[in-house]
VEXDREN-2710 file (C-alpha; in Angstrom, 1 decimal):
% VEXDREN-2710
k/r/px/py/pz
1/MET/8.3/-13.8/-39.0
2/ARG/7.4/-14.3/-35.3
3/ARG/3.7/-14.0/-34.4
4/ILE/3.1/-12.7/-30.9
5/LEU/-0.5/-12.7/-29.6
6/ILE/-1.2/-10.7/-26.4
7/ILE/-4.5/-11.3/-24.5
8/GLY/-5.3/-8.1/-22.5
9/GLY/-3.9/-4.6/-22.7
10/VAL/-3.5/-1.9/-20.0
11/ALA/-0.3/-2.2/-18.0
12/GLY/1.0/-5.7/-18.5
13/GLY/-0.2/-6.3/-22.1
14/ALA/0.5/-2.9/-23.5
15/SER/4.1/-2.8/-22.1
16/ALA/4.7/-6.3/-23.4
17/ALA/3.6/-5.3/-26.9
18/THR/5.8/-2.1/-27.1
19/ARG/8.8/-3.9/-25.6
20/ALA/8.5/-6.8/-28.1
21/ARG/8.2/-4.3/-31.0
22/ARG/11.4/-2.5/-29.9
23/LEU/13.3/-5.8/-30.0
24/ASP/11.7/-7.3/-33.1
25/GLU/10.7/-4.9/-35.9
26/GLN/9.5/-7.8/-38.1
27/ALA/7.2/-9.5/-35.6
28/GLU/3.5/-9.6/-36.2
29/ILE/2.1/-8.4/-32.8
30/THR/-1.6/-8.4/-32.0
31/ILE/-3.4/-7.3/-28.8
32/ILE/-6.9/-8.6/-28.0
33/GLU/-8.6/-6.5/-25.4
34/LYS/-12.1/-7.2/-24.2
35/GLY/-12.8/-3.7/-23.1
36/PRO/-13.2/-0.5/-25.3
37/TYR/-9.8/0.9/-24.2
38/VAL/-6.5/-0.9/-24.7
39/SER/-4.2/1.3/-22.6
40/PHE/-5.5/3.6/-19.9
41/ALA/-4.3/5.0/-16.6
42/ASN/-6.3/2.7/-14.2
43/CYS/-4.8/4.4/-11.2
44/GLY/-5.9/7.8/-12.5
45/LEU/-9.6/7.0/-12.5
46/PRO/-10.4/8.4/-9.1
47/TYR/-8.8/11.7/-10.0
48/TYR/-11.0/12.0/-13.1
49/ILE/-14.0/11.7/-10.8
50/SER/-12.6/14.5/-8.5
51/ARG/-12.0/16.6/-11.7
52/GLU/-8.3/16.9/-10.9
53/ILE/-8.0/15.2/-14.3
54/GLU/-10.6/17.1/-16.3
55/SER/-10.9/15.1/-19.6
56/VAL/-11.2/11.4/-20.0
57/ASP/-8.8/11.6/-23.0
58/GLU/-6.0/12.4/-20.5
59/LEU/-6.4/8.9/-19.1
60/LEU/-5.9/7.2/-22.5
61/LEU/-2.2/6.4/-22.7
62/GLU/-2.4/4.7/-26.1
63/THR/-5.2/4.0/-28.6
64/PRO/-5.6/1.3/-31.2
65/ASN/-4.7/4.0/-33.8
66/SER/-1.6/5.2/-31.9
67/PHE/-0.5/1.6/-31.4
68/TYR/-0.8/0.9/-35.1
69/HIS/1.0/4.0/-36.4
70/ARG/3.7/4.3/-33.8
71/PHE/4.4/0.6/-33.0
72/GLY/2.9/-1.4/-35.8
73/VAL/0.8/-3.3/-33.4
74/GLU/-2.8/-4.4/-34.3
75/VAL/-5.3/-3.9/-31.5
76/LEU/-8.7/-5.6/-31.4
77/THR/-10.9/-4.1/-28.7
78/GLU/-14.2/-5.3/-27.3
79/ARG/-13.2/-8.9/-28.2
80/GLU/-12.9/-11.7/-25.7
81/VAL/-10.7/-14.7/-26.1
82/THR/-12.9/-17.7/-25.2
83/TRP/-10.5/-20.6/-25.7
84/VAL/-6.9/-21.3/-26.6
85/ASP/-5.5/-24.6/-28.1
86/VAL/-2.1/-24.7/-26.5
87/GLU/-0.9/-27.5/-28.7
88/GLU/-2.0/-26.0/-32.0
89/ARG/-1.1/-22.5/-30.8
90/VAL/-4.4/-21.0/-31.9
91/ALA/-6.9/-18.8/-30.0
92/LYS/-10.5/-18.0/-30.6
93/SER/-12.0/-14.5/-29.9
94/VAL/-15.6/-13.3/-30.0
95/SER/-16.7/-9.8/-30.6
96/ARG/-18.6/-8.4/-27.6
97/VAL/-20.5/-6.1/-30.0
98/THR/-21.5/-8.4/-33.0
99/GLY/-20.9/-11.9/-31.6
100/GLU/-18.6/-12.6/-34.6
101/SER/-15.8/-15.1/-33.8
102/SER/-12.2/-15.1/-35.2
103/ARG/-9.2/-17.5/-34.9
104/HIS/-5.7/-16.2/-34.2
105/SER/-2.6/-18.3/-34.7
106/TYR/0.5/-17.4/-32.7
107/ASP/4.1/-18.5/-32.1
108/GLU/4.3/-16.8/-28.7
109/LEU/1.4/-16.0/-26.4
110/ILE/1.3/-13.5/-23.6
111/LEU/-1.6/-13.6/-21.1
112/ALA/-2.4/-10.2/-19.4
113/PRO/-6.1/-10.5/-18.4
114/GLY/-5.7/-8.5/-15.2
115/ALA/-7.9/-8.8/-12.2
116/ARG/-11.6/-9.0/-11.5
117/PRO/-13.4/-6.8/-9.0
118/ILE/-14.7/-8.5/-5.9
119/VAL/-18.5/-8.1/-6.1
120/PRO/-20.4/-9.1/-2.9
121/GLU/-24.0/-10.4/-3.0
122/ILE/-26.0/-7.5/-1.6
123/GLN/-29.7/-7.0/-1.9
124/GLY/-30.2/-3.9/-4.1
125/GLN/-26.7/-3.8/-5.6
126/ASP/-28.2/-3.4/-9.1
127/MET/-30.0/-0.2/-8.2
128/GLN/-29.2/3.1/-9.8
129/GLY/-26.6/4.9/-7.8
130/VAL/-24.5/1.8/-7.1
131/PHE/-21.0/1.8/-8.7
132/GLN/-17.7/0.0/-9.1
133/LEU/-14.5/1.7/-10.3
134/ARG/-12.4/-0.5/-12.5
135/THR/-12.6/0.8/-16.1
136/VAL/-12.9/4.1/-17.9
137/PRO/-16.6/3.7/-18.6
138/ASP/-17.1/3.0/-14.8
139/ALA/-15.4/6.4/-14.1
140/VAL/-17.4/8.2/-16.7
141/ARG/-20.7/6.9/-15.4
142/LEU/-19.9/7.7/-11.8
143/ARG/-18.8/11.3/-12.6
144/GLU/-21.9/11.9/-14.8
145/PHE/-24.1/10.6/-11.9
146/ILE/-22.4/13.0/-9.4
147/GLU/-22.8/15.9/-11.7
148/SER/-26.4/15.2/-12.7
149/ALA/-27.8/14.0/-9.4
150/SER/-28.1/15.7/-6.1
151/ALA/-25.7/13.5/-4.2
152/HIS/-25.1/14.6/-0.6
153/HIS/-24.2/11.3/1.1
154/ALA/-22.1/8.4/-0.1
155/VAL/-21.2/5.0/1.4
156/VAL/-18.0/3.3/0.2
157/LEU/-17.8/-0.4/0.9
158/GLY/-14.2/-1.4/1.4
159/ALA/-11.5/0.6/3.3
160/GLY/-8.5/-0.6/1.3
161/PHE/-6.5/1.5/-1.1
162/ILE/-9.3/1.8/-3.7
163/GLY/-11.9/2.6/-1.0
164/LEU/-9.8/5.3/0.6
165/GLU/-9.1/6.9/-2.8
166/MET/-12.8/7.0/-3.5
167/ALA/-13.5/8.4/-0.1
168/GLU/-11.1/11.3/-0.8
169/VAL/-12.4/12.1/-4.3
170/LEU/-16.1/12.0/-3.2
171/SER/-15.3/14.2/-0.2
172/LYS/-13.6/16.7/-2.6
173/ARG/-16.8/16.8/-4.6
174/GLY/-18.6/18.0/-1.4
175/ILE/-20.2/14.7/-0.6
176/GLU/-20.4/13.4/3.0
177/VAL/-18.6/10.0/2.9
178/THR/-18.8/6.9/5.2
179/LEU/-16.4/4.1/4.7
180/VAL/-17.6/0.6/5.7
181/ASP/-15.4/-2.5/6.1
182/ARG/-15.8/-5.8/7.9
183/ALA/-12.2/-5.8/9.0
184/SER/-11.0/-4.4/12.3
185/GLN/-8.8/-1.7/10.6
186/ILE/-8.6/0.3/7.4
187/LEU/-5.8/-0.6/4.9
188/PRO/-5.2/-4.3/5.6
189/PRO/-1.8/-4.2/3.9
190/VAL/-0.5/-1.8/6.6
191/ASP/0.1/-2.7/10.3
192/SER/-2.8/-1.7/12.6
193/GLU/-1.1/1.2/14.4
194/LEU/-0.1/3.0/11.2
195/ALA/-3.6/2.4/9.9
196/GLN/-5.0/3.8/13.1
197/TYR/-2.7/6.8/13.0
198/PHE/-3.8/7.5/9.5
199/GLY/-7.5/6.7/10.1
200/ASP/-7.7/9.1/13.1
201/ARG/-6.5/11.9/10.9
202/ILE/-8.8/11.3/7.9
203/GLN/-11.8/11.1/10.2
204/SER/-10.8/14.6/11.4
205/GLN/-11.2/15.6/7.8
206/GLY/-14.8/14.6/7.8
207/ILE/-14.7/11.0/6.5
208/ASN/-16.6/8.7/8.7
209/VAL/-15.3/5.1/9.2
210/ARG/-17.4/2.1/10.3
211/LEU/-15.3/-1.0/10.9
212/GLN/-16.3/-4.6/11.7
213/ASP/-19.5/-4.0/9.7
214/THR/-20.8/-4.5/6.2
215/ILE/-23.7/-3.5/3.9
216/ARG/-26.7/-5.9/4.2
217/GLU/-29.1/-4.1/1.8
218/ILE/-29.2/-1.1/-0.5
219/SER/-32.4/0.8/-1.0
220/ARG/-33.4/4.2/-2.4
221/ARG/-31.2/6.7/-0.7
222/LYS/-30.3/4.4/2.2
223/VAL/-28.1/1.4/3.1
224/TYR/-28.7/-1.0/5.9
225/LEU/-25.7/-2.3/7.7
226/GLY/-25.2/-5.8/9.1
227/SER/-25.1/-4.2/12.6
228/GLY/-28.7/-3.0/12.1
229/GLN/-27.8/0.6/11.6
230/GLU/-28.9/2.5/8.5
231/LEU/-27.1/5.3/6.7
232/ALA/-28.2/7.9/4.2
233/ALA/-26.7/7.1/0.8
234/ASP/-27.4/8.9/-2.5
235/LEU/-24.7/6.8/-4.0
236/VAL/-22.8/3.6/-3.1
237/VAL/-19.4/2.6/-4.3
238/LEU/-18.4/-1.1/-4.0
239/ALA/-14.6/-1.1/-3.5
240/LEU/-13.7/-4.4/-2.0
241/GLY/-10.6/-4.8/-4.1
242/VAL/-9.8/-7.4/-6.9
243/ARG/-8.8/-10.9/-7.5
244/PRO/-6.6/-12.3/-10.3
245/ASP/-8.6/-13.2/-13.4
246/VAL/-7.4/-16.8/-14.0
247/GLN/-10.4/-18.3/-15.7
248/LEU/-8.8/-18.5/-19.2
249/ALA/-5.5/-19.7/-17.7
250/ARG/-7.4/-22.4/-15.8
251/ASP/-9.2/-23.5/-19.0
252/MET/-5.9/-23.7/-20.8
253/GLY/-4.5/-26.0/-18.1
254/LEU/-1.9/-23.6/-16.9
255/THR/-0.5/-24.1/-13.4
256/LEU/-1.8/-21.7/-10.7
257/GLY/0.4/-20.7/-7.8
258/THR/-0.3/-20.9/-4.1
259/THR/-1.8/-17.4/-4.1
260/GLY/-4.4/-18.4/-6.7
261/ALA/-2.7/-16.4/-9.4
262/VAL/-1.0/-17.7/-12.5
263/TRP/2.4/-19.3/-11.8
264/VAL/5.3/-17.9/-13.7
265/ASP/9.1/-18.2/-13.4
266/SER/11.4/-15.2/-13.3
267/GLY/11.1/-14.8/-17.1
268/MET/7.3/-14.6/-16.9
269/ARG/7.1/-18.1/-18.5
270/THR/4.0/-20.1/-17.5
271/SER/3.9/-23.9/-17.1
272/HIS/3.4/-24.3/-20.9
273/ASP/6.0/-23.7/-23.6
274/HIS/5.6/-20.5/-25.6
275/ILE/3.1/-19.0/-23.2
276/TYR/4.0/-16.0/-20.9
277/ALA/1.9/-14.1/-18.5
278/ALA/2.1/-10.6/-16.9
279/GLY/0.1/-8.2/-14.8
280/ASP/-2.5/-8.6/-12.1
281/ALA/-3.3/-12.2/-13.1
282/VAL/0.2/-13.3/-12.3
283/GLU/1.7/-14.5/-9.0
284/LYS/4.7/-12.4/-7.7
285/ARG/7.8/-13.3/-5.7
286/ASP/8.5/-11.4/-2.5
287/LEU/12.0/-9.9/-2.8
288/VAL/12.6/-10.2/1.0
289/THR/11.7/-13.9/1.5
290/GLY/11.6/-15.3/-2.0
291/GLN/8.2/-16.7/-1.3
292/PRO/5.1/-16.3/-3.5
293/ALA/3.0/-13.1/-3.1
294/TRP/0.4/-11.2/-5.0
295/TRP/-0.2/-7.5/-5.3
296/PRO/-2.3/-5.8/-8.0
297/LEU/0.0/-2.9/-8.6
298/ALA/0.6/-1.1/-11.9
299/GLY/4.4/-0.6/-11.4
300/VAL/4.9/-4.4/-11.0
301/ALA/2.6/-5.2/-13.9
302/ASN/4.6/-2.9/-16.3
303/LYS/7.9/-4.5/-15.4
304/GLU/6.4/-8.0/-15.8
305/GLY/5.0/-6.9/-19.2
306/ARG/8.5/-5.7/-20.2
307/VAL/10.1/-9.0/-19.3
308/ALA/7.3/-11.1/-21.0
309/GLY/7.6/-8.9/-24.2
310/THR/11.4/-9.3/-24.2
311/ASN/11.3/-13.1/-23.9
312/ALA/8.5/-13.5/-26.4
313/ALA/10.6/-11.6/-28.9
314/GLY/13.5/-13.9/-28.4
315/GLY/15.4/-12.1/-25.6
316/ALA/16.5/-13.2/-22.2
317/ALA/15.1/-11.1/-19.3
318/THR/14.2/-11.8/-15.7
319/LEU/12.4/-10.1/-12.8
320/LYS/13.7/-11.1/-9.4
321/GLY/10.5/-10.0/-7.6
322/ALA/8.8/-7.1/-5.9
323/LEU/8.1/-5.5/-2.5
324/GLY/4.5/-4.5/-2.8
325/THR/5.4/-0.8/-2.4
326/ALA/2.3/1.2/-2.3
327/ILE/1.0/4.7/-1.2
328/VAL/-2.4/6.3/-0.8
329/ARG/-3.5/9.8/-0.1
330/VAL/-6.6/11.1/1.7
331/ASP/-5.7/14.8/1.3
332/PRO/-3.7/16.1/3.1
333/TYR/-2.5/12.8/4.7
334/ASN/-0.6/10.0/3.1
335/VAL/0.4/6.5/4.2
336/ALA/2.8/4.1/2.4
337/VAL/4.2/0.6/2.9
338/THR/7.1/-1.4/1.4
339/GLY/8.4/-4.9/2.2
340/LEU/7.2/-7.1/5.0
341/THR/4.8/-5.9/7.7
342/GLU/4.9/-7.0/11.3
343/ARG/1.8/-9.1/10.8
344/THR/3.5/-11.0/7.9
345/LEU/6.7/-11.5/9.9
346/GLN/4.8/-12.9/12.8
347/ALA/2.8/-15.2/10.5
348/ARG/5.9/-16.5/8.9
349/ASP/7.8/-16.8/12.2
350/ILE/10.6/-14.6/11.0
351/PRO/12.7/-13.0/13.8
352/TYR/12.6/-9.2/13.7
353/GLN/13.0/-6.0/15.7
354/LEU/11.2/-2.8/15.1
355/MET/11.7/0.9/15.5
356/TYR/9.4/3.9/15.4
357/THR/10.5/7.4/14.8
358/VAL/8.6/10.7/14.6
359/LYS/10.4/13.4/12.8
360/GLY/9.6/16.4/10.7
361/ASP/9.5/16.2/6.9
362/HIS/12.0/19.1/6.8
363/ALA/14.1/21.2/9.1
364/SER/12.1/22.2/12.2
365/TYR/13.2/25.8/12.0
366/TYR/11.8/26.2/8.5
367/PRO/8.1/27.0/8.6
368/GLY/5.5/24.3/8.1
369/ALA/7.4/21.1/9.2
370/GLN/5.0/18.1/9.6
371/ASP/5.5/14.8/11.4
372/LEU/6.5/11.7/9.6
373/PHE/5.5/8.7/11.7
374/THR/7.9/5.9/10.5
375/LYS/7.9/2.2/11.4
376/ILE/10.9/0.1/10.3
377/LEU/11.3/-3.7/10.7
378/PHE/14.7/-5.3/10.5
379/ASP/16.7/-8.5/11.1
380/PRO/18.1/-8.4/14.7
381/GLU/21.2/-10.4/13.8
382/GLN/22.5/-8.6/10.7
383/GLY/20.3/-5.4/10.8
384/ARG/19.0/-6.0/7.3
385/VAL/15.9/-3.8/6.5
386/LEU/12.8/-6.1/6.1
387/GLY/10.0/-3.6/5.7
388/ALA/8.8/-0.1/6.4
389/GLN/5.7/2.0/6.7
390/ILE/5.3/5.8/6.9
391/ALA/2.3/8.1/7.6
392/GLY/2.3/11.9/7.4
393/ARG/1.3/14.9/5.3
394/THR/4.3/15.6/3.0
395/GLY/7.5/13.8/2.1
396/VAL/6.0/10.3/2.7
397/ASP/6.6/9.3/-1.0
398/LYS/10.3/10.1/-1.2
399/ARG/11.1/8.4/2.1
400/ILE/9.3/5.2/1.3
401/ASP/11.1/5.1/-2.1
402/VAL/14.4/5.4/-0.3
403/LEU/13.5/2.6/2.0
404/ALA/12.2/0.4/-0.8
405/THR/15.5/0.9/-2.6
406/ALA/17.3/0.0/0.7
407/ILE/15.4/-3.2/1.0
408/SER/16.0/-4.2/-2.6
409/ALA/19.7/-3.6/-2.1
410/HIS/19.8/-5.7/1.2
411/MET/20.9/-2.7/3.1
412/THR/21.2/-2.7/6.9
413/VAL/19.9/-0.1/9.3
414/ALA/23.4/1.0/10.0
415/GLN/23.8/1.7/6.3
416/LEU/20.6/3.8/6.4
417/GLY/22.3/6.0/9.0
418/GLU/25.2/6.5/6.6
419/LEU/23.1/7.6/3.5
420/ASP/24.0/10.9/1.9
421/LEU/20.6/12.4/1.1
422/ALA/19.8/15.9/-0.3
423/TYR/19.4/18.5/2.3
424/ALA/18.1/22.1/2.3
425/PRO/15.7/23.5/4.9
426/PRO/12.6/23.4/2.7
427/PHE/13.1/19.8/1.7
428/GLY/14.6/17.9/4.7
429/SER/16.9/17.9/7.6
430/ALA/20.6/17.5/8.0
431/LYS/19.7/14.2/9.6
432/ASP/16.7/13.1/7.4
433/SER/14.0/11.0/8.9
434/VAL/15.3/8.0/7.0
435/ILE/18.8/8.6/8.5
436/ILE/17.5/9.1/12.0
437/THR/15.4/5.9/11.7
438/GLY/18.5/3.9/10.7
439/MET/20.6/5.4/13.5
440/ALA/17.9/4.7/16.1
441/ALA/17.4/1.2/14.9
442/GLU/21.1/0.5/15.0
443/ASN/21.3/1.9/18.6
444/LEU/18.6/-0.6/19.5
445/ARG/20.1/-3.5/17.7
446/ASN/23.6/-3.1/19.2
447/GLY/22.2/-2.7/22.8
448/LEU/23.0/1.0/23.3
449/ILE/19.4/1.4/24.5
450/HIS/16.7/-1.0/25.7
451/GLY/13.5/-0.4/23.8
452/ILE/10.0/-1.3/24.6
453/THR/7.1/-1.3/22.2
454/PRO/3.7/0.1/23.1
455/GLN/2.2/-3.5/23.0
456/GLU/5.0/-4.8/25.4
457/LEU/4.4/-1.9/27.8
458/TYR/0.7/-2.4/27.8
459/GLN/1.1/-6.0/28.7
460/TRP/3.6/-5.2/31.4
461/LEU/1.2/-2.6/32.9
462/GLN/-1.5/-5.2/33.1
463/GLN/0.5/-7.2/35.7
464/SER/-0.7/-6.6/39.3
465/VAL/2.9/-6.7/40.6
466/ASN/6.4/-5.8/39.4
467/GLY/5.2/-3.2/36.9
468/PRO/7.6/-0.5/35.8
469/ILE/7.8/3.0/37.0
470/LEU/6.8/5.4/34.2
471/LEU/8.8/8.6/33.7
472/ASP/7.4/11.3/31.4
473/VAL/10.1/13.7/30.2
474/ARG/7.9/16.0/28.1
475/ASP/7.3/19.6/28.9
476/PRO/4.4/20.4/31.3
477/HIS/2.2/21.9/28.5
478/GLU/2.5/18.7/26.5
479/VAL/1.4/16.6/29.5
480/GLN/-1.5/19.0/30.2
481/GLU/-2.6/18.9/26.6
482/ILE/-2.9/15.2/26.0
483/GLY/-2.2/13.5/29.3
484/GLY/0.2/10.6/29.9
485/ILE/0.3/6.9/30.5
486/GLY/-1.0/5.4/33.7
487/GLN/0.5/6.6/36.9
488/PHE/3.6/8.5/35.9
489/ILE/6.3/10.8/37.2
490/SER/6.7/14.0/35.2
491/ILE/10.2/15.5/35.0
492/PRO/11.0/17.5/31.8
493/LEU/14.2/16.3/30.2
494/ASP/16.0/19.6/30.9
495/ASN/15.4/19.2/34.6
496/LEU/16.1/15.5/34.9
497/ARG/19.8/15.6/35.7
498/ARG/19.3/17.7/38.8
499/ASN/16.3/15.7/39.9
500/LEU/17.6/12.1/39.7
501/ASP/16.7/11.5/43.4
502/ARG/13.0/11.9/42.5
503/VAL/13.1/9.1/39.9
504/LEU/13.6/5.8/41.7
505/PRO/13.7/5.0/45.4
506/ALA/15.8/1.9/44.4
507/ARG/18.0/1.8/41.4
508/ASP/17.2/-1.8/40.6
509/GLN/13.6/-1.0/39.8
510/ALA/12.4/-1.1/36.2
511/LEU/11.9/2.3/34.6
512/VAL/10.2/3.1/31.3
513/VAL/10.9/6.6/29.9
514/TYR/8.7/8.2/27.3
515/CYS/8.2/11.5/25.5
516/ARG/6.2/12.6/22.4
517/SER/8.3/10.8/19.8
518/GLY/10.9/8.7/21.6
519/HIS/13.9/11.0/21.0
520/ARG/14.0/13.0/24.3
521/SER/13.3/9.8/26.2
522/TYR/16.2/8.2/24.4
523/VAL/18.5/11.0/25.7
524/ALA/17.0/10.6/29.2
525/ALA/17.5/6.8/29.1
526/ARG/21.1/7.2/28.2
527/MET/21.5/9.7/31.0
528/LEU/19.9/7.4/33.5
529/GLN/21.9/4.3/32.4
530/GLN/25.1/6.2/33.0
531/HIS/24.0/7.3/36.4
532/GLY/23.6/3.8/37.6
533/TYR/20.0/2.8/36.6
534/PRO/20.4/-0.5/34.8
535/LYS/16.8/-1.3/34.0
536/VAL/15.8/1.6/31.9
537/TYR/13.6/1.2/28.8
538/ASN/12.8/3.7/26.1
539/LEU/9.2/3.7/24.8
540/LEU/9.7/3.4/21.0
541/GLY/7.8/6.1/19.2
542/GLY/6.7/7.7/22.5
543/MET/3.2/9.0/23.0
544/THR/2.7/9.1/19.2
545/ALA/3.1/5.4/18.8
546/TRP/1.2/4.7/22.1
547/GLN/-1.8/6.7/20.9
548/ALA/-1.7/5.0/17.5
549/HIS/-2.1/1.7/19.3
550/PHE/-4.5/2.5/22.1
551/ALA/-6.2/5.8/21.7
552/SER/-9.8/5.5/20.5
END
């Protein structure tokens, strides 16, 4: 009889246990979890605080009792494994309640200790009203505090995914929220212009953002920032993210990867025989480049647990890697990312092109269409999709999932343009935003149009000589509403063909055409090229992308 010992529950450990049981009915399977809950919806904790999830019981996916009766798995909660003898294959655990110690022999071991929250050293961080959000008890304490105290002002330290989720749920509870982060942008996993586009919109919803700053001290009903400013704060949430929990793995002598997480091969095997690892403690492999990466994401952790459980039970499973696909909502806005970002491509010196598109989430003639601001990154030689990001109100989730699938399948932008996606006016357009993005990127890649990014145009305009002429082809009311870029000529697209003599005094001068989204300016650029203007550039993403880069 095979003995499988799993250290840690939640996503990685729990999925490993159930997979192992489905493959080996005779195995003796034990989970040791240091917390009081073995399997809970970590990602659902913020929505318990907002009361979108009413009962804490709804967060408990499995209990020790259900594990035992349904899967025949023994679960020991509130016990911490303090050492493992990898040669003798025995582990020691200590009860966090009684201090009693126990020994556990195993044939196969799966490590799933998860991640630890990053806790800064801040004066006053132990005061009442200062919280983290990592476990079910954390969520219960925070909700009880909100409902028992008169909390009107909250400060959230950290503007990553967790911090933004907390900002949303606290705002929904009627609390004025300020996000504080030492970075120059919110959401570091997203490129700066998408983060700016998203950030501008959540601030319009009443969430304040203080960047390039941090909390120096917490006192009663106030926080003092490093900049010297002070903010009213009835409660403070520390949401600086997490790091892989590798202390036990280090003590066991297991190899750590370059990311600082536990090294595993594609079968979730560690550097020592009969020991597997899964979840947030484990180093990942980027599907695009094949290089090491690390994301603390539940979907990836579950797949890793499945592979580890399969192999610990005598099977042969592998996981090729992941893309770091993620999405966050600050109601009513969403932003999502998959694959490589522009920042990562530049850091790794990987050649790329980019395309921005701005298109409605469904047919424009059907009421309520909302912009989807999409950025796609692709290989200039083959057109392979390398990464994508989307911000908008509705439909972000399904488009990012299509693009994540495309990246996994090594699809090109030309193939995106050929996709057969569901269409009805309430759900999408005949040319969905993903399809339009693929078509536009392929037009750029094959040279049908010369594109210029907002950063490139900005740098060009800084030159004292030889700058381009700017042509705005939006309608007059759009120009009047939000202005334009620099010194520009304004000719609406529908009037352009009969006003070509107003555009350039000499046809060899450089001309940059722009509109709101980049679509009308593309039509204008093609028109101008075929009328003998060789140096025409289309501003990719139009004013939407320009403002995301440069509007305050």
